[in-house]
C-alpha positions as CSV (number, residue, x, y, z in Angstrom):
1,M,1.6,50.9,-13.9
2,A,5.0,50.2,-12.4
3,A,5.0,46.7,-13.9
4,L,4.2,48.2,-17.3
5,V,7.0,50.8,-17.1
6,L,9.5,48.3,-15.8
7,T,8.8,45.5,-18.3
8,E,8.1,47.4,-21.6
9,D,10.6,49.3,-23.7
10,G,10.4,53.1,-24.2
11,H,10.3,54.3,-20.6
12,V,14.0,54.9,-19.8
13,G,14.6,58.5,-18.8
14,R,10.9,59.3,-18.8
15,G,8.9,60.6,-15.8
16,Y,5.2,60.2,-15.2
17,I,2.8,61.9,-12.9
18,L,0.8,59.4,-10.9
19,N,-2.4,60.9,-9.7
20,G,-6.1,60.8,-10.0
21,P,-8.6,63.0,-11.9
22,E,-8.9,65.8,-9.3
23,A,-6.6,68.0,-7.3
24,L,-7.9,68.1,-3.7
25,T,-6.8,69.9,-0.6
26,S,-6.2,68.0,2.6
27,R,-9.3,69.5,4.0
28,E,-11.3,68.3,1.0
29,Q,-10.0,64.8,1.4
30,V,-11.0,64.8,5.0
31,E,-14.5,66.1,4.2
32,I,-14.9,63.3,1.6
33,L,-13.7,60.6,3.9
34,S,-16.0,61.9,6.7
35,D,-18.9,61.9,4.3
36,V,-18.2,58.3,3.1
37,L,-17.8,57.0,6.7
38,G,-20.9,58.9,7.9
39,R,-19.1,60.4,10.9
40,T,-17.4,63.7,11.7
41,I,-13.7,63.9,11.3
42,D,-12.1,67.1,12.4
43,F,-9.5,68.6,10.2
44,V,-6.7,70.2,12.2
45,D,-4.8,72.7,10.2
46,V,-1.1,73.1,11.1
47,T,1.5,75.3,9.5
48,P,4.3,73.6,7.5
49,E,6.7,74.6,10.3
50,Q,4.5,72.9,12.9
51,L,4.3,69.8,10.8
52,A,8.0,69.6,10.5
53,Q,8.6,70.2,14.2
54,D,6.0,67.7,15.3
55,S,7.5,65.1,12.9
56,I,11.0,65.6,14.3
57,E,9.7,65.3,17.9
58,R,8.1,61.9,16.9
59,G,11.4,60.7,15.5
60,T,11.4,61.7,11.9
61,P,14.9,62.5,10.6
62,V,15.4,66.2,10.2
63,Q,16.0,66.1,6.4
64,L,12.8,64.1,5.9
65,A,10.8,66.5,8.1
66,E,12.2,69.5,6.1
67,A,11.3,67.8,2.8
68,M,7.7,67.3,4.1
69,Q,7.6,70.9,5.2
70,N,8.7,72.0,1.7
71,L,6.1,69.8,0.1
72,N,3.4,71.1,2.4
73,E,4.4,74.6,1.5
74,L,3.9,73.8,-2.2
75,F,0.5,72.3,-1.5
76,R,-0.6,75.4,0.4
77,A,0.6,77.7,-2.4
78,G,-1.5,75.7,-4.9
79,R,1.6,74.7,-6.9
80,A,1.1,71.0,-6.5
81,G,-2.4,70.7,-7.9
82,V,-1.4,69.2,-11.2
83,I,-3.7,66.8,-13.0
84,A,-2.2,64.6,-15.6
85,D,-3.5,61.7,-17.8
86,D,-0.3,59.7,-17.8
87,I,-1.9,56.7,-16.1
88,E,-4.7,56.5,-18.6
89,N,-2.4,57.1,-21.5
90,L,-0.2,54.2,-20.5
91,T,-2.7,51.7,-19.2
92,G,-5.9,52.6,-21.1
93,V,-7.7,52.7,-17.8
94,A,-9.2,55.9,-16.4
95,T,-8.1,57.0,-12.9
96,R,-10.7,57.0,-10.2
97,T,-11.7,59.7,-7.8
98,F,-10.6,59.9,-4.1
99,R,-14.3,59.4,-3.2
100,D,-14.4,56.2,-5.2
101,W,-11.2,55.0,-3.5
102,C,-12.7,55.8,-0.1
103,E,-15.9,54.0,-0.9
104,R,-14.0,50.9,-2.1
105,H,-11.9,50.8,1.0
106,V,-14.5,51.9,3.6
107,D,-14.1,48.8,5.7
108,T,-10.4,49.6,6.2
109,F,-11.4,52.7,8.1
110,R,-14.0,51.1,10.4
Protein backbone atom coordinates (compact mmCIF):
# COMPACT_ATOMS: atom_id res chain seq x y z
CA MET A 1 0.00 0.00 0.00
CA ALA A 2 2.84 2.38 0.78
CA ALA A 3 4.22 1.97 -2.74
CA LEU A 4 0.82 2.79 -4.21
CA VAL A 5 0.38 5.92 -2.10
CA LEU A 6 3.94 7.09 -2.75
CA THR A 7 3.88 6.53 -6.52
CA GLU A 8 0.37 7.57 -7.56
CA ASP A 9 -1.20 11.01 -7.62
CA GLY A 10 -4.01 12.06 -5.33
CA HIS A 11 -2.68 11.07 -1.93
CA VAL A 12 -1.00 14.27 -0.77
CA GLY A 13 -2.46 15.41 2.53
CA ARG A 14 -4.60 12.27 2.90
CA GLY A 15 -4.47 9.87 5.80
CA TYR A 16 -5.37 6.22 5.75
CA ILE A 17 -6.15 3.72 8.47
CA LEU A 18 -4.09 0.58 8.01
CA ASN A 19 -5.73 -2.31 9.78
CA GLY A 20 -7.44 -5.62 9.31
CA PRO A 21 -11.09 -6.59 9.27
CA GLU A 22 -11.48 -6.99 13.04
CA ALA A 23 -10.70 -5.07 16.21
CA LEU A 24 -9.09 -7.41 18.72
CA THR A 25 -7.91 -6.90 22.25
CA SER A 26 -4.40 -7.97 23.22
CA ARG A 27 -5.92 -10.87 25.15
CA GLU A 28 -7.85 -11.99 22.05
CA GLN A 29 -4.69 -11.81 19.95
CA VAL A 30 -2.82 -13.99 22.44
CA GLU A 31 -5.71 -16.50 22.53
CA ILE A 32 -5.68 -16.75 18.73
CA LEU A 33 -1.91 -17.19 18.60
CA SER A 34 -2.09 -19.81 21.36
CA ASP A 35 -4.77 -21.71 19.43
CA VAL A 36 -2.84 -21.58 16.14
CA LEU A 37 0.36 -22.79 17.80
CA GLY A 38 -1.45 -25.45 19.80
CA ARG A 39 0.16 -24.44 23.08
CA THR A 40 -0.74 -22.35 26.08
CA ILE A 41 0.47 -18.77 26.10
CA ASP A 42 -0.27 -16.87 29.27
CA PHE A 43 -1.56 -13.33 28.92
CA VAL A 44 -0.15 -11.07 31.61
CA ASP A 45 -2.25 -7.96 31.98
CA VAL A 46 -0.37 -4.89 33.18
CA THR A 47 -1.64 -1.38 33.71
CA PRO A 48 -0.64 1.34 31.27
CA GLU A 49 1.48 2.83 34.05
CA GLN A 50 3.26 -0.49 34.63
CA LEU A 51 3.89 -0.82 30.90
CA ALA A 52 5.50 2.63 30.78
CA GLN A 53 7.60 2.07 33.90
CA ASP A 54 8.81 -1.36 32.76
CA SER A 55 9.68 0.10 29.35
CA ILE A 56 11.68 2.94 30.90
CA GLU A 57 13.55 0.46 33.11
CA ARG A 58 14.47 -1.51 29.96
CA GLY A 59 15.88 1.62 28.32
CA THR A 60 12.95 3.06 26.39
CA PRO A 61 13.13 6.87 26.27
CA VAL A 62 10.62 8.46 28.65
CA GLN A 63 8.69 10.27 25.90
CA LEU A 64 8.24 7.04 23.92
CA ALA A 65 7.18 5.15 27.05
CA GLU A 66 4.62 7.86 27.82
CA ALA A 67 3.29 7.66 24.25
CA MET A 68 2.95 3.87 24.61
CA GLN A 69 1.13 4.43 27.91
CA ASN A 70 -1.31 6.84 26.26
CA LEU A 71 -1.93 4.42 23.38
CA ASN A 72 -2.49 1.57 25.83
CA GLU A 73 -5.01 3.71 27.71
CA LEU A 74 -6.90 4.32 24.44
CA PHE A 75 -6.97 0.59 23.72
CA ARG A 76 -8.26 -0.19 27.20
CA ALA A 77 -11.00 2.43 26.87
CA GLY A 78 -12.15 0.86 23.60
CA ARG A 79 -11.40 4.04 21.68
CA ALA A 80 -8.90 2.51 19.26
CA GLY A 81 -11.08 -0.29 17.87
CA VAL A 82 -11.69 1.34 14.51
CA ILE A 83 -12.23 -0.84 11.47
CA ALA A 84 -11.71 0.83 8.11
CA ASP A 85 -11.72 -0.37 4.53
CA ASP A 86 -9.01 2.01 3.28
CA ILE A 87 -6.66 -0.81 2.27
CA GLU A 88 -9.28 -2.62 0.22
CA ASN A 89 -10.52 0.60 -1.34
CA LEU A 90 -7.02 1.55 -2.47
CA THR A 91 -5.63 -1.84 -3.45
CA GLY A 92 -8.72 -3.83 -4.39
CA VAL A 93 -7.54 -6.59 -2.05
CA ALA A 94 -9.47 -7.48 1.10
CA THR A 95 -7.53 -7.44 4.36
CA ARG A 96 -6.96 -10.69 6.21
CA THR A 97 -7.71 -11.63 9.77
CA PHE A 98 -5.13 -11.86 12.54
CA ARG A 99 -5.77 -15.63 12.69
CA ASP A 100 -4.96 -15.90 9.00
CA TRP A 101 -1.74 -13.95 9.51
CA CYS A 102 -0.77 -16.22 12.42
CA GLU A 103 -1.47 -19.33 10.37
CA ARG A 104 0.60 -18.05 7.44
CA HIS A 105 3.52 -17.21 9.77
CA VAL A 106 3.25 -20.10 12.21
CA ASP A 107 6.81 -21.27 11.49
CA THR A 108 8.15 -17.91 12.65
CA PHE A 109 6.83 -18.64 16.15
CA ARG A 110 8.23 -22.16 16.46
